N, C-alpha and C positions, 0 to 999 in steps of 0.2 A: 273137099278132100275127105276121103275116107281112110281114118286111123286103123280101124279093125277093133281090135280086143283094147287097146288103148281109148280109141273114141268111146267105145261102150262104157271103160270104167271111168271116165271123165264126165260123160254124161250121167252117170249113176250117182256121182260125187255132188254134181250141182244140185241134186234134189234132196240130200240130206237135210234134215230139219235142224236148225241152229239151236235148239234146246237138245237135241241129241248130242250134239259136238260139244256142247258145253258141259252135259252130264259126263261125257265121256273122257273129257280131259282134265275138268276141274278136279271132280271126285278123287281119283287117283293122286293127282298131286297133292291136294289138302291132306290127305290119308299118310302119304309118304311124309309130310312135313310134321304132321301129328306123331307118328310113328317113332320120327327120330327125335322128338323133343324130350326133353328130361324134366319130367314132372316135377321134382323139388326145385329146381332153378325157376322154372315158370311161377310157382306157388311163391316163391321168396321175393321175384320182381314184379309180381300182379300190380300191386299198390302203386309202383312208379309208374308202370305201364299206362294204368288207368288215370293218373295224376297227369301224365305228359301226352297221352294220344286223346282222351277225351276233349278237353280243352282245343287241343291242337286242330283236331276234326271240324269241332264247331265254328273256331274262329276261320279256318280255312272257307267253309260252306259260306258263311257271311261274307267274307272277302270276294268269294267267286261270283256271289248271287249280287252283289254291289256291282260288282264289274258288267256282269250280265247285263242288268238293269239301265246303268248309266253309260256304259260306253260302246256296247255293241249296238248295230242298228237295227235289231229285229224287233224292238218294241216290247219286249217281254213284261209282263205283270210280274209282280213280287213272288207271287206263287210259282210261277214258272221258272223265275231265278232261282228262288231257294232250291225246289227239285233238281234242276240242273247242277246247282252247287253241291247239293246232298250226295249226287251220282258221283261227280268228279272227285269228291273230297274223300271217298271212302280209300281208305288203304288196303291194296292187294297183297295179302300175307305170302302167297307164293313169290310174288316179285321180291318183296322184301326180305326172307329167307335166300333165295337164288342171291340176291345183292350182297348180304352178308356171307354167304358160301364164297362168292368171288373175291372178297375184299379179305377173307381169311380172318376173320372175326372169331376170337375164341368161344368155347362153348362154356 
């Protein structure tokens, strides 16, 4: 089926590099979140965020790696399981900001 200009546009989008897509969408989203962040609140809450986030991500990474190693049928090594756990455990700041906005969290 010939879709004309629409078909040409769809074919062009199929060949866009994933890195270009990532840079095109993530950079403005992170900039917008950083631009609207109150510096003094971040500075005041930084210690609490480190105390809560750092151990939480480490525990989540370890639990995910253990689950991948012993429950999934892929036969992953510890290195592969830990790498997967580290990727999955990372917090997405853009999603967190969007969730807080949707919940109506105060600034």
